[in-house]
N, C-alpha and C positions, 0 to 999 in steps of 0.2 A: 747138234752141229748142220745147219741148212745146207742144201744141195740147190746147185742152180744147173740146168740141160738146157743145149740150144738144140735145135732141129728145123727140119725142112718138112713142109707139107704140101702138097699140089694134090687136094681134093675137089673133083667136082661138087656143084649145089644138089645135083642129082645122085651121086653116090653116096653123097653124105646124109640124103633123106634117112637110109635105113638107120642111123643112127639118132638121127632127129625121134624118129618116130618111133624109137625103142626096141627095133628089130636087132640091133647091136649096140652093146653098152660101154665098149672099150675102143679105144683107138689104138693101136701100135705103130708104132714109129721108132726109131733109132737116134738117137742124142749124134751130135756131131763126134764124141769118143768113143763111140760103137757102141756104147749101152742100149739094150732093148730099153722101153719105156710102153707101161700100158698105162693110158689115162682114161678117165671116163668121159664119154662125149658131151656130157653136160658142159663142164668145162671150155668146149669149144662153142657154145651155143653163143655165147655175145660176140664172138672173133667172125661168126660165120657171116658173107654177103652173097649176094646173087649168083656170082661166080664160085662160089666153095671156099675152101681154106687153101691159099696159097700163099708161101713166102716162108721168113723164118721167123721160128716163132722160140722166147726164153719162157721155162718154165721152173719156178723155185718152190721147193719142195721145204715142210717144218721138220722138225728132228723125228717126228714122228710117220714119216714121208708122206703127209700130206698138204695138197696143192696150197701153196700161198698164194701164188701168184701166176696168173698164162697171159703174156703180151706178145704179139707181132711185133718185133724189131725191124722189120725190112720184108719189101715185097721180092 
């Protein structure tokens, strides 16, 4: 059974650099249902803009808890 989680992030470009350069690997955030999520930073790289990571995101996981999709759903 796959799972979906919606969460918000507000991380500046400079703050995300510790993840981008490998100084940190996991981004911890809280889904709107209250669950704690730990997502590998590599999944956010395609979504990183000059202003960082801001907005509301949808994370889809497969039955083995592997990331299937991570998309920005609103600003």
